[in-house]
C-alpha positions in Angstrom: 0.0 0.0 0.0 1.2 3.5 -0.9 1.8 5.9 2.0 1.2 9.4 0.7 -0.7 12.5 1.7 -2.8 15.0 -0.2 -0.3 17.7 0.7 2.5 15.7 -0.9 0.5 15.3 -4.0 -0.3 19.0 -4.2 3.4 19.9 -3.8 4.4 17.3 -6.3 1.9 18.5 -8.9 3.1 22.1 -8.5 6.7 21.1 -9.1 5.7 18.9 -12.1 3.7 21.8 -13.5 6.4 24.5 -13.1 9.3 22.1 -13.7 11.0 24.0 -10.9 11.2 23.5 -7.1 11.7 27.3 -6.6 8.7 28.4 -8.7 6.6 25.7 -7.0 7.6 27.1 -3.6 6.6 30.6 -4.7 3.3 29.4 -6.0 2.5 27.5 -2.8 4.0 30.2 -0.4 6.4 27.6 1.0 10.2 27.5 1.4 12.1 25.6 -1.2 13.5 23.1 1.4 9.9 22.4 2.5 8.9 21.6 -1.1 12.0 19.4 -1.6 11.2 17.5 1.7 7.6 16.8 0.6 8.7 15.5 -2.8 11.4 13.4 -1.1 8.9 11.9 1.3 6.6 11.1 -1.6 9.3 9.4 -3.5 10.2 7.3 -0.5 6.5 6.3 -0.1 6.3 5.4 -3.8 9.6 3.7 -3.8 10.6 5.2 -7.2 12.3 8.5 -8.3 9.7 11.0 -9.7 12.2 13.6 -11.0 15.6 13.5 -12.6 17.9 16.5 -13.1 19.9 17.2 -16.2 22.0 20.3 -15.8 19.9 23.0 -14.3 16.6 21.5 -15.5 14.4 18.8 -13.9 12.3 16.3 -15.8 9.6 13.8 -14.8 10.7 10.2 -14.8 8.3 7.6 -16.2 7.0 7.0 -12.7 6.7 10.8 -12.3 4.6 11.1 -15.4 2.2 8.5 -14.1 2.0 10.2 -10.7 1.4 13.5 -12.4 -1.6 12.0 -14.3 -3.2 10.5 -11.2 -2.5 13.5 -9.0 -4.5 15.7 -11.5 -7.3 13.1 -11.5 -7.4 13.2 -7.7 -7.3 17.0 -7.6 -10.2 17.1 -10.1 -12.3 14.7 -8.0 -11.6 16.8 -4.9 -12.7 20.0 -6.7 -15.9 18.2 -7.8 -16.6 17.1 -4.3 -16.1 20.7 -3.1 -18.4 21.9 -5.8 -21.1 19.5 -4.7 -20.8 20.5 -1.1 -20.9 24.2 -2.1 -24.1 23.6 -4.0 -25.6 22.5 -0.7 -24.6 25.8 0.8 -26.1 28.0 -1.9 -24.8 30.8 -4.1 -23.5 33.1 -1.3 -20.6 30.8 -0.4 -18.0 29.1 -2.4 -15.0 29.7 -4.7 -15.0 30.9 -8.3 -11.9 30.1 -10.4 -11.9 32.2 -13.5 -9.3 32.8 -16.2 -9.5 35.8 -18.6 -7.4 36.9 -21.6 -5.3 40.0 -20.9 -7.5 42.2 -23.1 -10.6 41.3 -21.1 -9.0 42.2 -17.8 -10.0 45.9 -18.4 -13.7 45.1 -17.8 -13.6 41.7 -16.1 -12.6 43.2 -12.7 -15.5 45.6 -12.8 -17.9 42.7 -13.5 -16.4 40.5 -10.8 -16.6 43.4 -8.3 -20.3 43.9 -9.1 -21.0 40.2 -8.7 -19.1 39.9 -5.4 -20.9 42.9 -4.0 -24.1 40.9 -4.3 -22.6 37.7 -3.0 -20.2 38.7 -0.3 -19.3 35.2 0.7 -17.8 34.3 -2.7 -14.0 33.9 -3.0 -12.6 34.6 -6.4 -9.4 33.3 -7.9 -8.6 35.3 -11.1 -5.8 34.4 -13.6 -5.1 36.9 -16.3 -3.1 35.3 -19.1 -2.7 35.0 -22.9 -5.0 33.0 -25.2 -2.7 30.0 -25.5 -2.4 29.5 -21.7 -6.1 30.0 -21.2 -7.0 27.3 -23.7 -4.5 25.0 -22.0 -6.1 25.6 -18.6 -9.5 24.8 -20.1 -8.2 21.6 -21.6 -6.7 20.6 -18.3 -9.8 21.5 -16.4 -7.8 23.9 -14.2 -10.4 26.7 -14.2 -14.2 26.9 -13.7 -14.6 29.1 -16.8 -12.9 31.6 -19.0 -13.6 34.9 -20.6 -12.1 35.3 -24.1 -12.7 36.3 -27.7 -13.9 33.8 -30.3 -13.1 30.4 -29.0 -11.7 27.6 -31.3 -14.0 25.0 -32.6 -13.7 21.3 -32.0 -12.2 21.4 -28.5 -15.2 20.1 -26.5 -16.0 23.6 -25.2 -19.3 25.3 -24.3 -19.1 29.0 -25.3 -21.8 31.7 -25.1 -21.4 35.3 -26.1 -22.4 37.9 -23.5 -21.1 41.2 -24.7 -19.9 43.0 -27.9 -16.2 43.4 -28.3 -15.7 46.2 -30.9 -12.2 46.5 -32.4 -11.2 50.1 -33.2 -8.2 51.8 -34.9 -6.4 54.1 -32.5 -4.0 57.0 -33.1 -2.2 59.7 -31.3 -4.3 62.9 -31.1 -2.1 64.8 -33.6 -2.0 62.0 -36.2 -2.7 63.4 -39.8 -5.7 61.1 -40.2 -7.5 62.4 -37.1 -10.7 64.2 -38.0 -11.0 62.7 -41.4 -14.4 61.0 -42.0 -14.7 57.5 -43.5 -11.1 56.9 -44.1 -10.7 54.2 -46.8 -9.1 51.1 -45.6 -6.6 51.2 -48.5 -5.1 54.4 -47.0 -4.0 52.4 -44.0 -1.7 50.3 -46.2 0.9 53.1 -46.0 0.7 53.3 -42.2 2.8 51.5 -39.6 0.9 49.3 -37.2 1.8 48.1 -33.7 0.4 44.6 -33.5 -0.2 41.8 -31.0 1.7 38.5 -31.2 0.6 35.8 -33.8 -2.3 33.7 -32.5 -4.0 36.5 -30.5 -7.7 37.1 -31.3 -7.1 40.8 -32.1 -4.2 40.0 -34.5 -6.3 37.3 -36.3 -9.3 39.7 -36.7 -7.0 42.4 -38.0 -5.2 40.2 -40.5 -8.6 38.8 -41.7 -10.1 42.2 -42.7 -6.9 43.4 -44.3 -6.6 40.2 -46.3 -10.2 40.7 -47.5 -9.2 44.1 -49.0 -5.9 42.8 -50.3 -3.9 45.1 -48.1 -0.5 44.1 -46.7 0.0 45.1 -43.0 3.1 47.1 -42.3 3.9 45.8 -38.8 6.4 48.1 -37.2 6.6 46.2 -34.0 5.0 43.1 -32.4 3.9 43.5 -28.8 2.6 41.1 -26.2 0.2 43.4 -24.4 -2.3 46.1 -25.2 -0.7 48.4 -22.7 2.5 48.3 -24.8 0.5 49.0 -28.0 -1.3 52.0 -26.4 2.0 53.5 -25.1 3.6 53.0 -28.5 0.7 54.7 -30.3 0.8 57.6 -27.8 4.5 57.9 -28.6 3.6 58.3 -32.3 5.3 55.0 -33.3 2.3 54.0 -35.5 -1.4 53.0 -35.3 -3.0 50.2 -33.3 -6.1 48.1 -33.5 -7.4 47.2 -30.0 -10.6 46.4 -28.2 -12.6 49.5 -27.4 -12.8 48.2 -23.8 -9.1 48.7 -23.4 -8.9 52.4 -24.2 -11.8 54.0 -22.2 -9.4 56.0 -19.9 -7.2 57.1 -22.8 -10.2 58.3 -24.8 -11.6 60.2 -21.9 -8.4 62.0 -21.2 -7.6 62.7 -24.8 -4.4 60.7 -25.0 -5.7 58.5 -27.8 -8.2 59.0 -30.6 -10.4 56.5 -32.5 -10.0 56.9 -36.3 -13.1 56.8 -38.4 -12.2 54.0 -40.8 -14.5 52.1 -43.2 -15.4 48.6 -42.0 -14.5 49.6 -38.4 -15.3 49.0 -35.7 -15.0 45.3 -36.3 -17.9 43.8 -34.4 -16.7 40.8 -32.4 -18.0 39.4 -29.1 -16.7 38.3 -25.7 -17.5 34.7 -24.7 -17.9 32.9 -21.4 -16.3 29.4 -21.9 -16.1 26.2 -20.0 -15.6 22.5 -20.6 -18.6 21.0 -22.4 -19.6 18.5 -19.7 -18.3 20.4 -16.7 -20.6 20.4 -13.7 -20.6 24.0 -12.6 -20.8 24.9 -9.0 -23.7 27.3 -7.9 -21.2 30.1 -7.8 -19.8 29.4 -11.3 -23.3 28.9 -12.7 -24.5 32.1 -11.0 -21.6 34.2 -12.4 -22.2 32.8 -15.9 -25.9 33.8 -15.6 -24.8 37.2 -14.4 -22.6 37.7 -17.4 -25.3 36.6 -19.9 -28.0 38.8 -18.4 -26.3 41.9 -17.1 -22.8 42.4 -18.4 -23.8 44.5 -21.5 -25.9 46.9 -19.5 -23.4 47.3 -16.7 -20.5 48.0 -19.1 -22.5 50.4 -21.2 -23.3 52.4 -18.1 -19.7 52.6 -16.9 -18.3 53.4 -20.4 -21.0 55.7 -21.7 -18.6 58.4 -22.9 -16.3 56.3 -25.2 -19.2 54.2 -26.4 -21.1 57.3 -27.5 -18.1 58.8 -29.3 -17.2 55.6 -31.2 -17.7 56.0 -35.0 -20.4 53.9 -36.5 -19.5 51.3 -39.2 
């Protein structure tokens, strides 16, 4: 019979996930010696080495890979048990684990704050990351649900749109195109654009519409965050295409301007996404219903100024 504890499994899973004892220690708020001791005790209980070190990197052994698989299954069963017990307590208690793409963080915090004000006993764990990591978390069942742009097809996901996500062209206030009505898209072919990394939803939508018009994008710089794009546009390094929800403050203070370009704004949507057969806890189901029923009205109220000034397509 194996002699192991849930604590040992939790520590092992963190080390296996991060491929680092030090990063696992940081994630678990433990000292590195404490993490090493837990893993050592687990290996002694199993009777096999779970990690092997090559240079400065650590790798899972064959036994470690099996242990990682089963530790995740056990963790999933425990979360399901917690969800069932939370359902017995009702909506005002429990934990919500949610992951959002970095672009959605600009409004997700407002929506979460509004939800938590109504349900003060709810504890929220929020992870802000890129699209690739978010999809991996959904695939591994590491989050209750996610907020993202258009989700991929064929990945066993349930996705429902809850709010518009207009993409707009932004410029510095003194850019030559500011003030011109119905700028033809072809005119932008001569402009330099600050763009997101390949694979991002914004980048894909941008490339799609430019390809439809046969226009080559002059990408001056690739940036991994919308904040970097906004700063670069303000510094007059080029134009940017971003979600309207990311520039409310800059529009209000006059640091950025939306250009009136034909075919813009690109009308996309935000989606709430979870695994197809995932049994949502009362808190997760309640937050999903909240998004579907109230998100649009709440955000329209909080961003009335930039929404009313946005050019119509």
